[in-house]
N, C-alpha and C positions, 0 to 999 in steps of 0.2 A: 811443368818440370824444367821448362826453359829458364823460368826464374829463379829455380834452386836447383843448378847443376851439381851441387855439392851433396845435396839429398837424395839425387835420384840414380846413385850408383848402386847401392842395397834398397830393394822393394820388399815390403811386407804385405802379401795378399792372403786376404780371409774372409770367409763366407759368413755372412749373415741373416738367418731365416727374418722376415718381416710379416708378421701377421696381418691380414685383409681380414676386417670386420664391416666391411662395407657390401652392398647388395647389388652392385652394377654390373659385375662380370661373376662368374663361376670358376675360381682359381683352382689347381690343383692342390691335395694337402699334401704337408710337409710335415714331419716330426718337429716339434717346439720341445726342445730339453728343459727350458725354466717350466715349462707349462706340463710336460710329460703326457703331450697329447699329441694326435695328429689334427692340424687345424689348416684352413686354406690361406695360404702363403705367395710370397715371392721369395726367391735367394738374390741376396746383394752380393759380389765380389767385389770387396774395397781394394784398391791397390793404395798403399801409403807408404809415406817415408819411414824410416825408423823411428824419428820422434814421433809418429801418429797423424804427420800433417796429410791430409788426402789428396792423391793426384788427379784418380776418377774411378769409377763405378761402375759395374756391370750387374744389370737384372736380369733374371732369366724366372720365368712364371714356370715353366715346364724345366726342373734343374736336371742337368747331366752329368752332375757332378765337378767338383774341383780341377780335376784333372782334364778333361774334355774342354772346359772353359778356359784353363790356364792356357792349353796349348794352341786352340782353335781361336780365340778371341784376345786374350789379354798379352800374350808372350807376342802376337801380330802388332799390336799396338804400341808394345815397349820397344818392339825393334826397331820401328819408325820414330818414336819420340825422344826415348832416353838420350840426355845429350853427352856430349865427350867420349863416345864408345870407340875404342881402340880402331885404326886401319888394318884394312884386309893384310896389309905387308906386315903390319905387327903382330896380327895374330897369326901368319904363318911363319914365322920367326922366334916365336915362342909357344909352345905346346902348352903352357900352363897359364896362359894369359885368356882371360874372359872378357865378355862385353859389359856385364853386367851382373848381378846375384838376385835371384827371388827367394824370399822366404815364407814357407806355408807349413801348415799343420799336417797331421798324420795322415788327413782324408787325401793329400796329394802325394804320400808316399808310395813309391814305386821305382824300384833299380832301374826298370827299363826308360820309366821317363826323366829319369837322372841320367841315362846313357844319353838319350835321344837329345836332351838339351843341351849337356855337355859335347857331343860330339857332332851333332849338326848344326847348332846355333850356336855354340860356344859362348853359351849362358850357364854360368853356376847355379847351384841349387843348395839350401840348406833346411833341413827338416827334422824333426823328430823322429827317432829311430823307431819302426813298428814293431820292432822283434827283438832288441838287445842283449837279449841271454842274459847268461850268469852276470853278477856283480864283477866288477874289477878291485883288485887289491887295493887298500886303501894307502898302501905305503906308494903308489901310483900317482897321487894326486898332489899338488903344488899350489898353495894359496897365492892367490893373485890379488892385487887391487886394482880395480877398472871403473870408470866412471860410465855411469847408465844414462841413458837418454835424457834424463832429467836434469842431469849434472852433479846428481848426488855421488858420492864415491863409497864404493862396497868392497867387501872384502869375500872372494868366494875361491873352493878350491875346486881344482881343474884338473883333469889328465886328458891324454890325445894316443890314440893308436890308429894304424891305417885298417882298414876293415873292407873285406871282400863281400858284397851283396849279391847273393843267389848267385854266385858264379858267373856274376853279369859286368859288376864293375866295381873298383877300388875307389873309395871313399874316406876321408878324414872322420872319424868318428870321436866325438868330444863330450866327455862325461862332467856332469857338476855334481859335486858329492854335497849333500845338504848337513846340518849338524843333525838330523834324525837318522842320517845312514842312508838314506834314500838318494839313485844315482839317476838323474836326467841325463838321456843318450841322444845327441844331435850329430847327424851327419851332413858331411857336405861335399861338392863338388870342387870347392873353392880351395886348392891347394897352396894358397901362398898368402892371404890374408892372417894375421896377427890374431888368432882366435881368443886371446886372453881376455878381450871384451866381450865375449857372448853373455848374453844378458836371458 
C-alpha cells in the first residue's frame, strides 16, 4: 500500500471459497456456489485496490462471516497500513471527513456495522442495498459519462437520494438504471465523494 498510496484510499473486500481436495486435513464444509454443493474448503478474504490490484488476503478455515472478519481483522490492519489518512485534528474539524473507504458485497450489509465504522472508526462504507424497496421514477435518473478502472469510458443512468436505514443511520443511496429497466442500489456513508463514477 505504501508503494501505491493513491490506490489505497478506496479498498474492495471480497470473499472467495477455495475448495480443498487434499487428504492432509479435515476442513469444515462451505457452500460452493459454482458447484451447488457443500465441500471442504477455506474462505479467502481479499483486500484489493479498485483496479483489482491485491494488497493482502485473510484466510479462514472456519468462516465467521464477512462482517466479523472485516471488523476483527481487516479494519485493524487497514487502520495501521493505509497511507495518507487524515490527522485527528482534521477529522475533528470536519464531521464528513473519513480515513478511507471500504467496499463490500451484500454479505456485509448491516446498518449497525455502517454506523460503527462511521462513528467509531471514521471509515466510510459502500455496499449493495440488501432491501432496496420500490423502484424510483425513471425521471430521477441522469445520464453520466464515467471512466472505468480499465480506462474505458461508459455512459450510465444514475440517481441519488438520502435514505434512513433501519432508523439507525442516514446514507447516500445511489441507483443505476440499466437499459432493461433494472435498478441496482448502492448505499454509502461517504457523504462527499462524486459518485458519478460508481461502477
